[in-house]
C-alpha positions as CSV (number, residue, x, y, z in Angstrom):
1,M,145.7,46.8,141.9
2,T,146.0,44.7,138.7
3,M,144.2,47.4,136.7
4,T,146.6,50.0,138.0
5,M,149.6,48.0,137.0
6,I,148.2,47.3,133.5
7,H,147.5,51.0,133.1
8,E,151.1,51.9,134.1
9,S,152.6,49.3,131.8
10,R,150.7,50.5,128.7
11,R,150.9,54.2,129.5
12,H,154.1,54.8,127.4
13,E,152.6,52.9,124.5
14,I,149.4,54.9,124.6
15,E,151.2,58.2,124.8
16,E,153.3,57.4,121.7
17,R,150.2,56.3,119.8
18,Y,148.1,59.4,120.7
19,P,150.6,62.2,121.4
20,E,148.0,64.9,120.5
21,Y,146.2,64.0,123.7
22,F,149.1,63.7,126.1
23,K,151.7,66.1,124.7
24,R,149.7,69.1,123.5
25,S,151.6,71.9,121.9
26,F,151.8,75.4,123.3
27,K,149.3,76.6,120.6
28,Q,146.9,73.9,121.5
29,R,147.0,74.7,125.2
30,F,146.9,78.4,125.0
31,G,145.6,79.2,121.5
32,F,142.0,80.0,122.6
33,L,143.3,82.2,125.4
34,M,145.7,84.1,123.1
35,I,142.9,84.7,120.5
36,S,140.6,86.0,123.2
37,V,143.2,88.3,124.7
38,G,144.2,89.5,121.2
39,T,140.5,90.2,120.3
40,L,140.0,92.2,123.5
41,L,143.2,94.2,122.9
42,Y,142.2,95.0,119.3
43,M,138.7,96.2,120.5
44,L,140.4,98.5,123.1
45,Y,142.6,99.8,120.4
46,A,139.7,100.4,118.1
47,V,137.9,102.3,120.8
48,W,141.0,104.5,121.4
49,F,141.7,105.0,117.7
50,F,138.2,106.1,116.7
51,D,137.8,108.0,120.0
52,L,134.4,106.3,120.5
53,P,133.5,107.8,123.9
54,K,133.8,111.3,122.4
55,L,131.9,110.4,119.3
56,V,129.1,108.9,121.4
57,A,129.0,111.9,123.7
58,E,128.9,114.5,120.9
59,A,126.5,112.6,118.6
60,Q,123.2,114.4,118.0
61,W,121.0,111.4,118.7
62,Q,117.8,113.5,118.7
63,R,118.2,113.9,114.9
64,V,117.6,110.1,114.5
65,G,114.1,110.4,116.0
66,I,113.4,113.6,114.0
67,Y,114.4,112.0,110.7
68,L,112.6,108.7,111.3
69,S,109.4,110.6,112.3
70,Q,109.7,112.6,109.0
71,W,109.8,109.2,107.1
72,I,106.3,108.3,108.3
73,S,104.7,111.7,108.7
74,Y,104.3,115.1,107.2
75,D,103.6,118.6,108.6
76,V,101.6,121.7,107.7
77,Q,103.0,125.1,108.7
78,P,100.4,127.8,108.9
79,E,101.7,131.3,109.8
80,L,99.5,133.7,111.7
81,R,100.5,137.3,111.0
82,V,99.3,140.0,113.4
83,N,98.6,143.1,111.4
84,D,98.8,146.7,112.7
85,D,95.0,147.1,112.7
86,G,94.7,144.1,115.1
87,T,93.5,141.6,112.5
88,I,95.2,138.2,112.0
89,Q,95.9,136.7,108.6
90,V,96.6,133.0,108.1
91,R,99.2,132.2,105.4
92,Y,100.7,128.9,104.2
93,P,104.0,128.1,102.6
94,R,104.2,127.9,98.9
95,F,103.2,124.4,97.5
96,S,101.3,123.6,100.7
97,V,100.1,120.0,100.9
98,L,96.6,121.5,101.6
99,G,96.3,123.0,98.1
100,D,96.0,126.6,96.9
101,N,92.9,127.6,99.0
102,P,93.1,125.6,102.3
103,H,90.5,125.9,105.0
104,P,91.4,123.1,107.5
105,D,88.9,122.4,110.3
106,W,91.7,122.5,112.9
107,I,92.2,126.3,112.5
108,V,89.3,127.9,114.4
109,N,88.1,131.5,114.3
110,N,87.1,132.3,117.9
111,P,83.8,134.2,118.5
112,G,85.5,136.7,120.8
113,G,88.3,137.3,118.3
114,G,91.6,135.6,117.6
115,I,92.4,132.3,116.0
116,T,93.1,128.9,117.6
117,V,95.3,126.3,115.9
118,E,94.5,122.9,117.3
119,V,97.8,121.0,117.0
120,S,96.5,117.9,118.8
121,G,92.9,118.6,119.6
122,T,92.4,121.1,122.5
123,S,95.1,119.5,124.7
124,R,97.8,121.0,122.5
125,S,96.9,124.2,120.8
126,V,98.0,127.8,120.1
127,T,95.6,130.7,120.4
128,V,96.6,134.0,119.0
129,D,95.1,137.5,119.1
130,H,96.6,140.9,118.5
131,K,97.9,141.1,122.1
132,Q,99.0,137.6,123.1
133,A,99.5,134.0,122.2
134,I,98.4,131.2,124.6
135,V,100.2,127.9,124.2
136,T,98.5,124.9,125.7
137,A,100.6,121.7,126.0
138,H,101.8,119.1,128.5
139,G,98.9,120.0,130.9
140,Q,99.9,123.7,131.1
141,S,98.8,126.9,129.5
142,V,101.5,129.6,129.0
143,T,100.8,133.1,127.9
144,V,103.2,135.0,125.7
145,D,102.8,138.8,125.5
146,L,103.0,140.1,121.9
147,S,102.3,143.8,122.6
148,G,106.0,144.8,123.0
149,E,108.8,144.9,120.5
150,N,109.8,141.3,121.4
151,P,107.6,138.5,122.8
152,K,107.6,138.0,126.5
153,V,106.6,134.9,128.5
154,I,104.2,135.8,131.4
155,G,105.5,134.1,134.4
156,Q,108.2,131.4,134.4
157,A,108.8,129.6,131.1
158,P,108.3,125.8,131.3
159,S,111.0,123.3,130.3
160,W,109.4,122.6,126.9
161,M,109.6,126.3,126.0
162,T,112.9,128.0,124.9
163,V,113.0,131.8,125.1
164,Y,115.3,133.9,122.9
165,D,115.5,137.7,122.6
166,D,113.1,138.0,119.7
167,N,111.6,134.5,119.5
168,V,110.0,131.9,121.7
169,L,110.0,128.2,120.7
170,A,107.4,125.8,122.1
171,N,108.0,122.1,121.8
172,L,104.6,120.4,121.5
173,G,106.1,116.9,121.2
174,F,105.5,114.7,118.1
175,A,102.4,116.7,117.4
176,G,104.4,119.7,116.3
177,D,105.9,123.0,117.6
178,A,105.3,126.7,117.5
179,S,107.7,129.7,116.9
180,I,106.4,132.9,118.4
181,S,107.6,136.4,117.6
182,S,105.9,139.8,118.2
183,D,104.2,140.0,114.7
184,R,103.8,136.4,113.7
185,V,103.3,132.9,115.0
186,R,104.4,130.0,112.9
187,V,102.9,126.6,114.0
188,R,104.0,123.2,112.8
189,K,101.3,120.5,112.9
190,R,102.3,117.0,112.2
191,F,100.2,114.2,110.7
192,L,101.0,110.5,110.4
193,G,101.1,109.2,106.9
194,W,102.2,110.5,103.5
195,A,100.4,113.6,102.2
196,N,99.0,113.5,98.6
197,F,100.6,110.2,97.9
198,V,98.0,109.3,95.2
199,F,96.9,112.7,93.8
200,D,98.7,116.0,94.2
201,T,97.1,119.4,94.7
202,H,96.9,120.1,91.0
203,S,94.8,117.0,90.2
204,P,91.0,117.3,89.7
205,F,90.8,114.2,92.0
206,F,92.6,115.9,94.8
207,D,91.0,115.8,98.3
208,K,88.0,113.8,97.0
209,P,86.8,110.7,99.0
210,A,87.9,107.4,97.5
211,G,84.3,106.5,96.7
212,E,83.8,109.6,94.7
213,V,87.0,109.1,92.8
214,I,86.0,105.5,91.9
215,S,82.6,106.7,90.8
216,L,84.1,109.3,88.6
217,I,86.5,106.8,87.0
218,V,83.9,104.2,86.4
219,S,80.8,106.1,85.3
220,G,81.3,109.8,85.8
221,P,81.3,112.4,83.0
222,R,84.7,113.1,81.4
223,I,86.7,115.7,83.3
224,D,89.1,116.1,80.3
225,P,87.4,115.8,76.9
226,D,90.6,114.4,75.3
227,Q,90.9,111.3,77.6
228,S,88.9,109.0,79.8
229,N,88.8,109.6,83.5
230,L,90.7,106.3,84.1
231,S,93.5,107.6,81.8
232,L,93.5,111.0,83.5
233,A,93.7,109.4,87.0
234,F,96.6,107.2,85.9
235,D,98.4,110.3,84.5
236,N,97.8,112.2,87.7
237,I,99.3,109.4,89.7
238,W,102.2,108.7,87.4
239,Y,103.1,112.4,87.1
240,N,102.4,113.3,90.8
241,N,104.5,116.4,91.4
242,A,105.1,115.7,95.1
243,W,106.0,112.0,94.9
244,Q,107.1,111.6,91.2
245,H,106.0,108.0,91.0
246,G,106.8,107.7,87.4
247,D,110.3,108.9,87.8
248,V,110.9,106.8,90.9
249,W,109.6,103.6,89.3
250,T,111.5,104.2,86.1
251,K,114.7,104.7,88.1
252,L,114.0,101.6,90.1
253,F,113.6,99.6,86.9
254,Q,116.9,101.1,85.7
255,T,118.6,99.8,88.8
256,I,117.2,96.3,88.3
257,V,118.3,96.3,84.6
258,M,121.8,97.6,85.6
259,A,122.2,94.8,88.1
260,F,120.9,92.1,85.6
261,L,122.9,93.4,82.6
262,G,126.2,93.9,84.5
263,T,126.0,90.5,86.2
264,L,125.0,88.7,83.0
265,L,127.9,90.3,81.0
266,G,130.3,89.6,83.9
267,A,129.3,85.9,83.9
268,V,129.6,85.6,80.1
269,A,133.1,87.1,80.2
270,A,134.2,85.2,83.3
271,F,133.1,81.7,82.1
272,P,135.7,81.1,79.4
273,L,138.4,83.0,81.3
274,A,137.8,80.7,84.3
275,F,138.7,77.6,82.2
276,L,142.0,79.2,81.2
277,A,142.7,80.2,84.8
278,A,142.0,76.8,86.4
279,R,145.3,74.9,86.8
280,N,143.7,71.4,86.3
281,I,141.9,72.5,83.1
282,T,144.7,74.6,81.4
283,P,148.2,73.4,82.5
284,N,149.9,76.7,81.8
285,R,151.2,78.2,85.0
286,F,152.0,81.6,83.4
287,L,148.5,81.9,82.0
288,N,146.9,80.7,85.2
289,F,148.8,83.2,87.3
290,T,148.2,86.1,84.9
291,L,144.4,85.6,84.7
292,K,144.1,85.2,88.5
293,R,145.9,88.4,89.1
294,F,143.7,90.0,86.5
295,F,140.6,88.8,88.4
296,D,142.2,90.2,91.6
297,F,142.7,93.6,90.0
298,L,139.1,93.8,88.8
299,R,137.9,92.8,92.3
300,S,140.2,95.0,94.2
301,V,139.0,98.2,92.6
302,D,135.6,98.7,94.3
303,M,132.4,98.9,92.2
304,L,132.0,102.5,93.4
305,I,135.4,103.5,92.0
306,W,134.7,101.8,88.7
307,A,131.4,103.8,88.5
308,L,133.2,107.1,89.1
309,F,135.7,106.3,86.3
310,L,133.0,105.3,83.9
311,T,130.7,108.3,84.6
312,R,133.7,110.4,83.6
313,A,134.1,108.4,80.4
314,F,130.4,107.9,79.3
315,G,128.6,110.5,81.4
316,P,126.0,109.9,84.1
317,G,123.5,107.2,83.4
318,P,122.8,103.4,83.6
319,L,125.5,102.6,81.0
320,A,128.2,103.6,83.5
321,G,126.5,101.6,86.3
322,S,126.2,98.5,84.1
323,G,129.8,98.8,83.1
324,A,131.0,99.1,86.8
325,I,129.0,96.0,87.7
326,F,130.4,94.1,84.7
327,L,134.0,94.8,85.5
328,T,133.6,93.9,89.2
329,E,131.6,90.8,88.4
330,T,134.1,89.6,85.8
331,G,136.8,89.6,88.5
332,T,134.5,88.1,91.3
333,L,132.9,85.4,89.2
334,G,136.1,84.6,87.3
335,K,137.8,83.8,90.7
336,L,134.8,81.8,91.9
337,Y,134.4,79.9,88.7
338,S,138.1,79.0,88.4
339,E,138.2,77.9,92.1
340,G,135.2,75.7,91.5
341,L,136.8,74.2,88.4
342,E,140.0,73.4,90.4
343,N,137.9,71.6,93.0
344,I,136.0,69.2,90.7
345,D,136.4,65.4,90.8
346,D,138.8,64.6,87.9
347,K,137.7,61.0,87.7
348,P,134.7,61.6,85.3
349,R,136.9,63.8,83.1
350,E,139.7,61.2,83.0
351,G,137.3,58.5,82.2
352,I,135.8,60.4,79.2
353,K,139.3,61.4,78.1
354,S,140.5,57.8,78.1
355,T,137.9,57.0,75.4
356,G,139.7,59.4,73.0
357,A,136.9,62.0,73.1
358,A,137.7,65.5,72.0
359,T,138.6,68.2,74.5
360,T,135.2,69.9,74.0
361,L,133.4,66.7,74.8
362,V,135.5,66.1,77.8
363,H,134.6,69.4,79.2
364,R,130.9,69.0,78.2
365,Y,130.4,65.7,79.9
366,G,133.2,65.5,82.4
367,V,133.3,69.0,83.8
368,M,130.1,70.9,83.1
369,P,127.7,68.6,85.0
370,Q,129.7,69.1,88.1
371,I,130.3,72.8,87.8
372,V,127.2,74.3,86.2
373,P,124.9,74.1,89.3
374,V,127.7,75.8,91.4
375,M,128.3,78.5,88.8
376,I,124.6,79.3,88.4
377,S,124.2,79.4,92.2
378,Q,127.1,81.8,92.6
379,T,125.9,84.0,89.7
380,L,122.4,84.2,91.2
381,Y,123.8,85.2,94.5
382,Q,125.9,87.9,92.9
383,W,122.9,89.2,90.9
384,E,120.9,89.5,94.1
385,S,123.8,91.3,95.8
386,N,124.2,93.6,92.8
387,V,120.7,94.9,93.0
388,R,121.8,96.4,96.3
389,G,125.1,97.5,94.9
390,A,123.4,99.2,91.9
391,T,121.6,101.5,94.4
392,I,124.8,102.6,95.9
393,I,126.7,103.4,92.7
394,G,123.6,105.3,91.4
395,A,124.4,107.9,94.0
396,V,127.7,108.9,92.2
397,G,125.9,109.5,88.9
398,A,125.5,105.9,87.6
399,G,121.8,106.4,87.3
400,G,119.0,104.4,88.8
401,I,117.1,104.9,92.0
402,G,120.3,105.5,94.0
403,L,120.7,109.0,92.4
404,K,117.1,109.8,93.1
405,L,117.5,108.7,96.7
406,W,120.7,110.8,97.1
407,E,118.9,113.9,95.7
408,S,116.1,113.5,98.2
409,M,118.5,113.1,101.1
410,R,120.6,116.0,100.1
411,T,117.8,118.5,100.5
412,N,117.4,117.4,104.2
413,S,113.7,118.2,103.9
414,N,112.2,115.4,101.9
415,W,112.5,112.5,104.2
416,A,109.1,111.0,103.4
417,N,110.2,110.5,99.8
418,V,113.4,108.9,101.2
419,G,111.3,106.5,103.2
420,Y,109.2,105.7,100.1
421,M,112.2,104.8,98.0
422,V,113.9,102.9,100.8
423,I,110.8,100.8,101.2
424,L,110.7,100.1,97.5
425,I,114.4,99.1,97.5
426,L,113.8,96.8,100.5
427,I,110.8,95.1,98.7
428,V,112.8,94.6,95.5
429,V,115.8,93.2,97.5
430,F,113.5,90.9,99.4
431,L,111.8,89.6,96.3
432,F,115.1,89.1,94.5
433,D,116.5,87.3,97.5
434,A,113.5,85.0,97.7
435,A,113.6,84.2,94.0
436,S,117.4,83.7,94.0
437,N,117.2,81.4,97.0
438,A,114.4,79.4,95.4
439,L,116.4,79.0,92.1
440,R,119.6,78.1,93.9
441,H,117.9,75.4,96.0
442,R,116.2,74.0,92.9
443,L,119.4,73.9,90.9
444,M,121.4,72.4,93.8
445,G,118.8,69.8,94.4
446,T,117.9,71.0,97.9
447,D,114.3,72.0,97.3
448,K,111.5,70.4,99.3
449,A,110.5,67.9,96.7
450,S,114.0,66.5,96.2
451,M,114.5,66.4,100.0
452,R,111.4,64.2,100.4
453,H,112.9,61.8,97.9
C-alpha cells in the first residue's frame, strides 16, 4: 500500500522528467505503421503501373534456359540431303567447329543403307534413308515418311514433336533437336564446353591431343620454318579466329586503363576543388555554393550520357570512356572530399594555426592526417566501381570490352563468347574488389595485424 502511494505521488514528477515515455507523439505511436502501409501501397502502385502480371505472363522464360545453355555449350549442325538417286549427302555449315573435312564418329553409315546421327548415344538419334526418317527420343521411336512432297508422321505425333505443313520439328532436349523436311534433315547436336577455345580449325595444332601438342612445342620439328613451335602456338592462340583472345584481352586491358585513368584524373581535379568547396576550410559562401552545385551537375549527368557526348566529340575509343569517368568522378569525389573536410575535428587545425604557422602547414599537419585515409578509401572504392562502369559505357562506343561484349550479344548467336567475356569481367571485378578492400582496411587501420594490437 505504501509503495502504491509513493508511486502515485511521484508520477507527475516522473512524467515531466521523461515525457518521451509517457506522452508519445502521434508520429512515435503510429510512425512504423504509417511507413509499413505506405510501402505496401507503393508496391501495389508499382505492380499496377508496370503491369507486372501481364509482363510475367507474356515473358518468354524459355529463352533464359536457351541462352544460358548456349553460354556453356556449343552445337554442331550436320545436314543430311536426300538426293534424287536415293543417296544421302552429309553437309556442314560454313566455318564448322569440326574443321573443313569432318568425320565425326557419331555419324554412322548403316550397313543396310542410310545414315544415323547419334545425338545422345543410341537413346536419342535420327536415322535417315531415302524413304523415311526415324527419330528416337524420350523412350519412343517415331517414323516420318519422306516419300511424299511433304514429310508425314506415321501414327500420332508425340508431344515433343511439332508438325507443320512442310516441316517436322523434333525436340530432343538439351542434347539437341532435328528439323525434318522431305529432301533434307538438319540435326543439331549439343556438346558441353567451348569448342576450339585454344586452337581454331586453321591451326596446325587443331584437334591434336594435348600430349602431342606439348611434344611438338618442346621437341618436335618446326612446323613453320620462320618461327619456333612455341611462338607459332602462342600466335595461334592469341589470334584464334573463333574466340579472338588477343582482341578480347586487349579490350579488357583498355577497360581497366579507362577506369584507372578516369578515376585518377577525377581525384586529382577534385582534391583542390574540395578544399575550396568546404565551408570550414574556405569561408566564402558564394564559392562554396558554386562549387558544390558544379559537383552536383557533373554527378547528375550519368556516366553513360557523358560517354555519348564524348564519343561524338572525339570518336569511339578509350579516350571518350576515360573522359566520361573523369567528369563523373570529379563531381562524385569532389562532393565526398568536401563533405569529409567539413566533418574533420577542427581542434588540431586551430592548435597549429595558433602557433602562427602558414596556411599550407596548417592544412598539411592539421587537416591532411585526418582526411587522407578517408579520401584514399573513397577513391579506391570509386576505382573498383568504375571498372564495372567502364564495361557499360564501352557498349555505346567508348571502347573496351563493353563494346566487344555488345557486338557478341547483338548477333544473338554467339552466346559462348558472351559467357567467356562475362566470366573475365567477373574475375577482374572480383580481383579489384579484393585488392581495394585490402588497401582500404590497411589505410584505415582495420587490417588483422592492427586489430590484434
